[in-house]
C-alpha positions as CSV (number, residue, x, y, z in Angstrom):
1,M,-31.9,-90.5,-102.3
2,A,-29.1,-92.7,-103.5
3,Y,-25.9,-91.1,-105.1
4,T,-24.3,-92.4,-107.9
5,E,-21.0,-94.0,-108.0
6,A,-19.7,-91.0,-109.6
7,T,-21.0,-88.6,-107.6
8,R,-19.2,-90.1,-104.5
9,Q,-16.0,-90.8,-105.9
10,A,-15.9,-87.0,-106.7
11,A,-16.8,-86.3,-103.6
12,L,-14.1,-88.9,-102.1
13,R,-11.0,-87.1,-104.7
14,R,-12.2,-83.6,-103.1
15,I,-12.0,-84.5,-100.1
16,Q,-8.6,-86.0,-100.7
17,Q,-7.7,-82.9,-102.2
18,V,-8.1,-81.2,-98.8
19,I,-6.1,-83.6,-97.0
20,D,-3.1,-83.2,-99.7
21,E,-3.1,-79.0,-99.4
22,G,-3.2,-79.3,-95.7
23,P,-0.6,-79.7,-92.5
24,Y,-2.4,-82.5,-91.1
25,R,-2.1,-86.2,-93.0
26,P,-4.3,-89.2,-92.3
27,D,-1.7,-91.0,-90.2
28,W,-1.6,-90.9,-86.1
29,D,2.0,-89.2,-86.2
30,S,0.9,-86.6,-88.2
31,L,-2.6,-86.2,-85.9
32,T,-1.2,-86.2,-82.4
33,Q,0.4,-82.7,-83.5
34,W,-3.3,-81.5,-82.8
35,Q,-3.8,-79.7,-79.4
36,A,-6.7,-78.6,-77.3
37,P,-7.6,-75.0,-78.2
38,D,-8.2,-72.5,-75.5
39,W,-11.2,-71.9,-76.7
40,Y,-12.2,-74.9,-75.4
41,R,-9.8,-75.5,-72.5
42,D,-11.2,-72.0,-71.1
43,A,-15.2,-73.1,-71.5
44,K,-15.3,-75.9,-68.9
45,F,-18.9,-76.5,-69.2
46,G,-21.2,-77.2,-72.3
47,I,-24.6,-78.1,-73.0
48,F,-25.3,-81.3,-75.3
49,T,-29.2,-82.3,-76.2
50,H,-30.4,-85.4,-77.8
51,W,-33.7,-84.6,-79.7
52,G,-35.1,-86.3,-82.6
53,L,-37.3,-88.9,-83.9
54,Y,-37.0,-91.1,-81.1
55,T,-38.1,-88.7,-79.0
56,V,-41.6,-88.7,-80.2
57,P,-42.8,-91.5,-78.1
58,E,-41.6,-89.8,-75.3
59,H,-40.7,-93.6,-73.7
60,D,-38.3,-96.0,-72.7
61,N,-34.8,-93.9,-73.8
62,E,-33.0,-92.7,-77.2
63,W,-32.7,-96.2,-78.2
64,Y,-36.7,-96.8,-78.8
65,S,-36.2,-97.4,-82.6
66,R,-34.0,-100.7,-82.2
67,N,-35.9,-101.5,-78.8
68,M,-39.1,-101.7,-79.8
69,Y,-38.3,-104.2,-82.5
70,I,-37.1,-106.7,-79.8
71,A,-39.7,-109.0,-78.6
72,G,-40.2,-109.0,-74.6
73,T,-38.7,-105.2,-74.0
74,E,-40.2,-102.4,-73.0
75,A,-40.4,-100.6,-75.4
76,Y,-41.7,-103.6,-77.8
77,R,-44.7,-103.7,-75.3
78,H,-45.4,-100.2,-75.3
79,H,-45.1,-99.9,-79.0
80,V,-47.6,-102.8,-80.0
81,A,-50.0,-101.4,-77.2
82,T,-49.9,-98.0,-78.2
83,Y,-49.3,-98.0,-81.9
84,G,-50.0,-101.3,-83.1
85,P,-47.9,-104.0,-84.8
86,Q,-44.3,-103.4,-85.8
87,K,-45.8,-104.1,-89.6
88,D,-48.3,-101.7,-89.6
89,F,-46.6,-99.1,-87.8
90,G,-43.1,-99.0,-87.9
91,Y,-40.6,-96.5,-86.4
92,K,-40.4,-94.8,-90.0
93,D,-44.4,-93.9,-89.3
94,F,-43.2,-91.0,-86.5
95,I,-41.7,-88.9,-89.0
96,P,-45.2,-87.3,-90.1
97,L,-45.5,-87.0,-86.3
98,F,-42.4,-85.2,-85.6
99,T,-44.0,-81.8,-86.3
100,A,-42.4,-79.8,-83.3
101,P,-44.5,-77.1,-82.8
102,R,-43.3,-75.3,-80.1
103,F,-39.7,-75.5,-81.0
104,D,-38.2,-72.1,-80.7
105,A,-34.0,-72.5,-81.2
106,D,-33.6,-69.1,-79.3
107,V,-35.8,-70.0,-76.4
108,W,-33.2,-73.2,-75.9
109,A,-30.1,-71.2,-76.5
110,D,-31.0,-68.6,-73.6
111,A,-31.8,-71.3,-71.1
112,F,-28.6,-72.9,-71.9
113,R,-26.3,-69.5,-71.8
114,D,-28.2,-68.7,-68.6
115,A,-27.0,-72.1,-66.8
116,G,-23.9,-70.9,-67.8
117,A,-22.6,-73.3,-70.6
118,K,-20.2,-71.7,-73.3
119,Y,-20.5,-74.3,-76.1
120,Y,-23.7,-76.1,-77.2
121,V,-23.9,-79.8,-78.9
122,P,-26.9,-80.7,-80.5
123,V,-27.1,-84.5,-81.9
124,A,-27.0,-84.1,-85.4
125,E,-27.6,-87.5,-86.2
126,H,-28.4,-90.0,-84.0
127,H,-27.9,-94.3,-84.4
128,D,-31.6,-94.1,-85.7
129,G,-30.2,-92.5,-88.9
130,F,-32.6,-89.6,-89.3
131,Q,-30.8,-86.2,-89.9
132,M,-31.2,-83.5,-88.0
133,Y,-30.2,-81.0,-90.6
134,K,-30.5,-80.3,-94.5
135,S,-29.0,-82.9,-96.5
136,A,-27.9,-83.5,-100.0
137,L,-27.0,-87.7,-98.9
138,S,-30.6,-88.9,-97.8
139,D,-34.2,-87.5,-98.1
140,Y,-34.6,-88.6,-94.4
141,N,-34.2,-85.4,-92.7
142,A,-35.6,-83.1,-90.4
143,A,-35.7,-80.2,-93.6
144,Q,-37.4,-82.6,-96.0
145,M,-39.9,-84.5,-93.5
146,G,-41.3,-84.1,-90.4
147,P,-40.6,-80.2,-88.9
148,K,-39.6,-79.4,-92.2
149,R,-37.0,-77.3,-91.0
150,D,-33.3,-77.2,-90.7
151,I,-32.9,-77.7,-86.9
152,L,-29.1,-77.9,-86.7
153,G,-29.2,-74.7,-88.6
154,E,-31.3,-73.0,-86.6
155,L,-29.5,-74.1,-83.4
156,H,-26.3,-73.3,-84.9
157,G,-27.9,-69.6,-85.5
158,A,-29.3,-69.1,-82.2
159,A,-26.1,-70.6,-80.2
160,R,-24.0,-67.7,-81.9
161,R,-26.9,-64.9,-80.9
162,A,-26.8,-66.1,-77.5
163,G,-22.9,-66.1,-77.1
164,L,-22.5,-69.9,-77.2
165,I,-19.7,-72.0,-79.6
166,P,-21.7,-74.1,-82.1
167,C,-20.8,-77.6,-82.2
168,A,-22.5,-81.2,-82.8
169,S,-22.6,-84.9,-82.7
170,S,-23.0,-87.8,-84.8
171,H,-24.1,-91.2,-84.0
172,R,-24.4,-92.7,-87.2
173,A,-21.7,-95.3,-87.0
174,E,-23.9,-97.5,-84.9
175,H,-26.7,-97.3,-87.5
176,W,-25.2,-100.3,-89.3
177,W,-26.9,-103.0,-87.1
178,F,-29.1,-100.6,-85.3
179,M,-32.5,-101.5,-87.2
180,S,-31.6,-105.1,-87.6
181,H,-34.1,-107.0,-85.0
182,G,-37.0,-105.7,-87.3
183,K,-35.9,-108.2,-89.9
184,T,-36.2,-111.1,-87.6
185,F,-40.2,-111.2,-87.8
186,D,-43.0,-109.2,-89.6
187,S,-42.2,-105.5,-89.5
188,D,-41.6,-103.0,-91.9
189,V,-37.9,-103.5,-91.9
190,R,-38.0,-105.5,-94.9
191,E,-35.6,-106.6,-97.5
192,P,-34.3,-105.5,-100.2
193,L,-32.3,-102.8,-98.1
194,R,-30.3,-100.2,-100.4
195,Q,-28.1,-97.5,-99.8
196,G,-30.3,-94.2,-99.1
197,D,-33.2,-96.4,-97.8
198,F,-34.2,-95.1,-94.3
199,Y,-33.4,-98.6,-92.6
200,W,-30.1,-99.3,-94.8
201,P,-28.4,-101.5,-93.9
202,S,-29.7,-102.9,-90.6
203,M,-26.8,-105.6,-90.6
204,P,-27.2,-108.4,-87.7
205,E,-26.3,-106.8,-84.2
206,A,-23.1,-108.8,-82.6
207,A,-24.1,-110.6,-79.6
208,H,-23.6,-108.0,-76.3
209,M,-22.8,-105.8,-78.6
210,D,-19.4,-107.1,-78.6
211,I,-17.5,-104.9,-81.1
212,A,-14.5,-107.6,-81.8
213,S,-16.7,-110.1,-83.0
214,Q,-18.9,-107.7,-85.3
215,P,-18.4,-108.1,-88.7
216,A,-16.6,-105.1,-90.3
217,P,-19.0,-102.9,-91.9
218,S,-18.7,-102.8,-96.0
219,E,-16.8,-100.3,-98.0
220,E,-20.0,-98.6,-99.2
221,Y,-21.1,-97.9,-95.7
222,L,-17.9,-96.6,-94.7
223,D,-17.7,-94.0,-97.4
224,D,-21.4,-93.2,-96.6
225,W,-20.2,-92.5,-92.9
226,L,-17.3,-90.3,-94.0
227,L,-19.4,-88.5,-96.7
228,R,-22.3,-87.7,-94.3
229,T,-19.7,-86.3,-91.9
230,V,-17.8,-84.3,-94.2
231,E,-21.1,-82.9,-95.2
232,L,-21.8,-82.0,-91.8
233,V,-18.6,-80.5,-91.3
234,D,-18.9,-78.3,-94.8
235,R,-22.5,-77.3,-94.4
236,Y,-21.9,-76.0,-90.7
237,Q,-18.7,-75.8,-89.4
238,P,-18.7,-77.1,-85.6
239,R,-16.1,-75.9,-83.2
240,L,-16.2,-79.3,-82.0
241,L,-17.7,-83.0,-83.5
242,Y,-18.5,-85.7,-80.8
243,F,-18.5,-89.1,-81.9
244,D,-20.6,-91.5,-80.0
245,W,-19.1,-95.1,-79.6
246,W,-18.7,-97.9,-81.9
247,I,-16.2,-96.0,-84.1
248,Q,-13.7,-97.7,-82.5
249,H,-14.3,-100.9,-84.5
250,V,-11.1,-101.5,-86.5
251,A,-13.0,-100.7,-89.6
252,F,-13.5,-97.5,-89.0
253,T,-9.7,-96.4,-88.3
254,P,-8.6,-95.4,-91.6
255,Y,-11.7,-93.7,-92.1
256,L,-11.1,-92.1,-88.9
257,Q,-7.6,-90.8,-89.9
258,R,-9.1,-89.3,-93.1
259,F,-11.7,-87.3,-91.3
260,A,-9.4,-86.0,-88.7
261,A,-7.0,-84.8,-91.2
262,Y,-9.7,-83.3,-93.4
263,Y,-11.8,-81.5,-90.6
264,Y,-8.5,-80.0,-88.9
265,N,-7.2,-78.9,-92.4
266,A,-10.3,-77.4,-93.1
267,S,-10.7,-75.7,-90.3
268,L,-7.6,-74.3,-90.4
269,R,-8.4,-72.6,-93.4
270,A,-11.5,-71.5,-91.9
271,G,-9.5,-70.0,-89.1
272,F,-10.1,-71.8,-86.0
273,T,-8.8,-75.3,-84.2
274,P,-11.3,-77.4,-83.7
275,V,-12.1,-80.3,-81.3
276,I,-13.0,-84.1,-82.0
277,A,-14.6,-85.7,-79.0
278,Y,-14.1,-89.8,-79.0
279,K,-14.7,-92.8,-76.5
280,H,-12.3,-95.6,-75.3
281,D,-9.5,-96.1,-78.2
282,A,-11.4,-95.0,-81.2
283,F,-8.2,-92.5,-81.7
284,V,-4.9,-92.5,-80.4
285,Y,-3.9,-90.5,-77.5
286,G,-3.1,-87.0,-78.0
287,S,-4.6,-86.8,-81.7
288,A,-8.2,-85.6,-80.5
289,L,-10.3,-85.2,-77.0
290,P,-10.9,-88.5,-75.0
291,D,-14.4,-88.2,-73.4
292,V,-15.4,-90.6,-70.5
293,E,-19.6,-91.1,-70.9
294,R,-21.3,-90.7,-67.5
295,G,-18.4,-91.1,-65.7
296,Q,-15.1,-89.3,-64.3
297,L,-11.7,-89.6,-63.6
298,A,-10.0,-90.4,-60.5
299,D,-7.1,-88.1,-61.0
300,I,-5.4,-84.9,-63.5
301,Q,-4.9,-85.9,-66.7
302,A,-1.8,-84.4,-68.8
303,T,-4.2,-83.4,-71.5
304,P,-7.5,-81.9,-71.7
305,W,-10.9,-84.3,-71.4
306,Q,-14.5,-84.3,-71.0
307,T,-17.3,-86.0,-69.3
308,D,-20.7,-86.2,-70.7
309,M,-23.8,-87.3,-68.5
310,A,-27.4,-86.0,-68.5
311,C,-29.8,-84.2,-66.3
312,A,-31.8,-87.7,-66.5
313,L,-29.8,-90.7,-64.8
314,N,-32.0,-93.3,-67.3
315,S,-32.3,-92.0,-70.5
316,W,-30.4,-89.1,-73.1
317,C,-33.3,-88.0,-74.2
318,Y,-37.2,-87.1,-73.1
319,T,-39.1,-90.2,-71.8
320,D,-42.2,-90.3,-69.4
321,G,-40.2,-92.1,-66.9
322,N,-37.1,-90.0,-66.8
323,Q,-35.2,-90.1,-63.1
324,Y,-33.2,-86.7,-62.8
325,R,-30.5,-85.9,-60.8
326,D,-30.3,-82.4,-58.7
327,A,-28.3,-79.4,-59.5
328,A,-26.4,-79.3,-56.6
329,G,-24.9,-83.1,-57.1
330,I,-24.0,-82.0,-61.1
331,V,-22.0,-78.8,-59.8
332,C,-20.2,-81.0,-57.8
333,D,-19.2,-83.3,-60.7
334,L,-18.4,-80.1,-62.6
335,M,-15.9,-79.0,-60.0
336,D,-14.5,-81.9,-59.7
337,I,-14.1,-82.7,-63.3
338,V,-12.3,-79.3,-63.9
339,S,-9.9,-79.8,-61.2
340,K,-8.7,-82.5,-63.1
341,N,-8.2,-81.0,-66.4
342,G,-11.6,-82.0,-67.7
343,N,-15.0,-80.4,-69.1
344,L,-18.4,-80.9,-68.7
345,L,-20.7,-81.8,-71.3
346,L,-24.3,-82.0,-69.9
347,N,-26.9,-83.4,-71.5
348,V,-30.6,-81.9,-71.9
349,G,-33.5,-84.2,-73.5
350,P,-36.2,-81.8,-75.0
351,R,-39.7,-82.8,-75.3
352,A,-41.0,-83.8,-78.8
353,D,-43.3,-80.7,-79.0
354,G,-40.1,-78.6,-78.9
355,T,-40.3,-77.5,-75.2
356,I,-37.9,-78.1,-72.1
357,G,-39.2,-79.9,-69.8
358,E,-39.6,-78.0,-65.9
359,Q,-37.2,-80.3,-64.0
360,D,-34.7,-80.1,-66.9
361,L,-35.0,-76.2,-67.1
362,D,-34.9,-76.4,-63.0
363,I,-31.3,-78.2,-62.7
364,L,-30.2,-75.5,-65.4
365,R,-31.6,-72.4,-63.4
366,G,-29.6,-74.2,-60.5
367,I,-26.5,-74.6,-62.0
368,G,-26.9,-71.0,-63.6
369,A,-27.1,-69.6,-60.3
370,F,-23.9,-71.0,-59.0
371,L,-22.1,-70.1,-61.9
372,R,-23.4,-66.4,-62.2
373,V,-21.5,-66.1,-58.7
374,N,-18.8,-68.7,-58.8
375,G,-17.7,-68.7,-62.4
376,E,-14.3,-67.4,-62.1
377,A,-13.3,-70.9,-60.2
378,V,-14.7,-72.2,-63.3
379,Y,-13.9,-70.4,-66.5
380,G,-10.7,-69.9,-67.7
381,T,-9.2,-71.7,-64.8
382,R,-6.4,-74.6,-65.0
383,P,-5.7,-77.5,-62.6
384,W,-3.4,-77.1,-59.5
385,R,-0.6,-79.1,-58.8
386,L,-3.3,-81.0,-56.8
387,Y,-7.1,-82.0,-57.8
388,G,-7.8,-81.8,-53.9
389,E,-8.3,-83.8,-50.7
390,G,-10.9,-85.4,-48.6
391,P,-12.6,-88.9,-48.2
392,T,-14.7,-89.3,-50.8
393,Q,-13.3,-91.2,-53.5
394,I,-14.1,-90.7,-57.2
395,K,-14.2,-94.1,-59.3
396,S,-12.7,-93.9,-62.7
397,G,-14.6,-94.9,-66.0
398,F,-17.7,-95.0,-67.9
399,F,-21.3,-95.2,-66.7
400,T,-20.6,-94.4,-62.7
401,D,-22.9,-91.5,-62.6
402,G,-25.6,-93.9,-61.1
403,E,-23.4,-94.0,-58.0
404,R,-24.2,-91.3,-55.5
405,K,-21.6,-89.5,-54.1
406,A,-21.5,-88.7,-50.3
407,F,-19.3,-85.3,-50.8
408,T,-18.7,-84.0,-47.3
409,S,-17.4,-80.3,-46.4
410,E,-14.3,-81.9,-46.2
411,D,-14.0,-82.7,-49.9
412,F,-11.8,-79.6,-51.6
413,R,-11.6,-79.2,-55.6
414,F,-8.6,-76.7,-56.6
415,T,-8.0,-74.6,-59.7
416,R,-6.1,-71.8,-60.3
417,K,-6.2,-68.8,-62.6
418,G,-3.0,-66.3,-62.6
419,A,-1.8,-66.2,-58.7
420,A,-5.4,-66.9,-57.0
421,I,-5.9,-70.5,-56.0
422,Y,-9.8,-71.6,-55.6
423,V,-10.8,-74.0,-53.3
424,T,-14.0,-75.3,-53.3
425,A,-16.0,-77.3,-50.5
426,L,-18.2,-79.8,-52.5
427,A,-20.5,-79.6,-49.7
428,P,-21.6,-76.9,-47.2
429,S,-20.7,-77.3,-43.4
430,D,-23.2,-76.8,-40.9
431,D,-21.5,-74.1,-39.0
432,G,-19.5,-72.6,-41.7
433,A,-16.3,-74.0,-40.3
434,Y,-13.7,-75.9,-43.1
435,L,-10.3,-76.8,-42.6
436,V,-8.4,-77.3,-45.8
437,R,-5.4,-79.5,-44.7
438,T,-3.7,-79.2,-47.7
439,F,-2.6,-75.6,-47.1
440,R,-1.1,-76.1,-44.0
441,T,2.3,-74.3,-42.9
442,T,5.4,-76.3,-43.3
443,A,8.7,-75.8,-42.2
444,E,10.1,-76.9,-46.0
445,P,8.7,-76.4,-49.5
446,A,6.1,-79.5,-50.2
447,F,5.0,-80.5,-53.7
448,D,1.8,-81.7,-51.8
449,G,1.2,-78.3,-50.3
450,L,1.8,-74.8,-50.4
451,H,4.8,-73.1,-49.3
452,R,3.9,-69.3,-50.5
453,P,2.1,-67.3,-47.8
454,I,-1.4,-66.5,-48.3
455,L,-2.3,-63.0,-48.1
456,R,-6.3,-62.8,-48.4
457,V,-9.0,-65.0,-48.6
458,T,-12.3,-64.1,-50.1
459,R,-15.8,-65.3,-51.8
460,P,-15.8,-65.0,-55.3
461,D,-18.0,-62.1,-54.6
462,G,-15.5,-60.2,-52.7
463,T,-16.6,-61.2,-49.5
464,E,-14.2,-61.2,-47.0
465,V,-13.4,-64.6,-45.3
466,R,-12.1,-65.1,-41.6
467,W,-9.2,-67.1,-42.1
468,E,-6.3,-68.6,-40.1
469,R,-2.9,-71.0,-41.1
470,T,-1.3,-73.2,-39.2
471,E,0.2,-76.7,-39.0
472,K,-3.1,-78.3,-39.0
473,G,-4.2,-76.6,-42.3
474,L,-6.2,-73.5,-43.3
475,S,-8.9,-72.8,-41.5
476,L,-11.9,-71.1,-42.9
477,R,-14.7,-69.6,-41.7
478,T,-18.0,-68.0,-43.6
479,A,-21.8,-67.8,-43.3
480,P,-23.6,-71.2,-43.0
481,G,-26.4,-72.2,-45.2
482,G,-27.1,-73.2,-48.7
483,T,-26.9,-76.7,-50.5
484,M,-24.6,-75.7,-53.1
485,P,-20.4,-76.2,-52.9
486,V,-18.6,-73.1,-51.3
487,V,-15.7,-71.5,-53.0
488,F,-13.3,-69.2,-51.6
489,K,-10.2,-67.4,-53.2
490,L,-6.7,-67.5,-52.0
491,E,-4.5,-64.7,-52.8
492,Q,-0.8,-65.2,-52.7
C-alpha cells in the first residue's frame, strides 16, 4: 500500500496542528522541559519482547533478515541449506509460515506480571519492516498477513488486564539500509523498489555501520518514518516509546523534534506523561530518557535512565543457540541499576509458535520470587546519597553485559524510601555475616556515611536482624544460604 502525496501532506498537516496547539515545540529548549513521570520512576522493572517474522527460522539472531543475504555468514549458509537459494525463498516467504498458533497474550502478560515487571514493551516494528500491529500505511503487517492478528493490540489489552503499563518500541529507522545486501546478488530483493514495498528502500549500508558516513535518508523515507511512528502513538497510546539506534543520524534530528513535540502534546491531551527512550546522543540530554543497551553506568545519575538487556547474551529473539544468563545475576544488575537512578528493561524472546521458552520462564520465575519478598527495596525507591560500596567495579557503557561480574558479599547497593534505607548484599555470605563500612559510627557528620542513629534493622519480610554499629561499620547477621542477593531494611 503506497499512500498518495495528498494523503501524506494531509497527515503531516495534522501532526503540525497538534504541535501548534500544545505547550511543547519542536526544539530542544522546549523539549527539555519534559521530566520523567513518577509512574516510570516508581516502576523500576519492565519486560521487553522481540518477537516477529525474524523469529520464524529460530536461528542466528533478530538480524536474520539482513544476515541471510550476506554470503559467508552463518545465517546465509543456514538459509540456503534449510530453505534453498534466496531467489527462490526470500525473507518475505517467512510471512505465511508465521502463524503463531499457540500465542496467547494473557499468558505472556501474566508471566511478566508474576516476574515483578510493572511495564511492558513489545517490539512494534523491527528493522525488517514487518509491523506487528494493524496499519493503514503498509500491507505488510501482522493484522493482514501471517497470523492475521493485531499482535500489539492484543498484547496491550493483556498488559492492562494484568496491571502492566503498555508501551512499545520502534526499530524502523534502520530499515533504510537493512535489506540492501539482497541487491548484491540474485535474490528476491530486486529493483525497482517503491514506497510501500516490503523491502523498500534497501539503500547501501555504510562500512562498519558508521552512521556519520551513511548518506542521509530521503525526505520520502523520513516522512514515512514519522507517519508510521505517529500512527503507532495514535492507535495504541503507548506510555513509553523506545527507539533503537540509528535515529542519531543527523538527518533524523528535525523529525525527532517534531515527533517528540507531537507525542508529548498528544499524550498530555490524553491525560498522561509519556517517555521516549533513546540511545547515544539522538536526543539532547534532558529532553527524553537515555538508554544504555546491554550495559550499565558506574555511578548515580542526576536524572532517570534505563538499561535494556536480554535473558540471552547472544540474541534478542529466540534461537536454537541462545546462551542464557541466570536469574541471580540479573537481579544483581537490577539492584545496581536501581541504586543509580535507573530502570531495567529485560528482554524475553518468545518462540515462533507464540510460546515462551522454559529457560526464559525459569529466569522470570527466579526474578519474581525475589521481588515478591524484596520488592519494597526496588519499587518506588530513589537513590540514596551513595549507590553502594564494595570491591567489584562496574564498567560504564554499552555492550558490557557479557563480562561476568564476580560480586561478593562485600558488594552492597543502597536505595531509599521515606526514612528507610535499603541495603542489598549482591552475593550471600557463607556464614550470614556482613559488614557495611559506609554506616560506621563517626564523630562528625560525613557526606559519605550516615550520622543519624539506626533504630532497627529487619529483612523486608519483617524478620529481625542482629546488628551492631561500630567505627568499623554496620555488622549484620542473618541466616546463611541461598544464591540471590540479600536485602536489609534500616530504619532511622
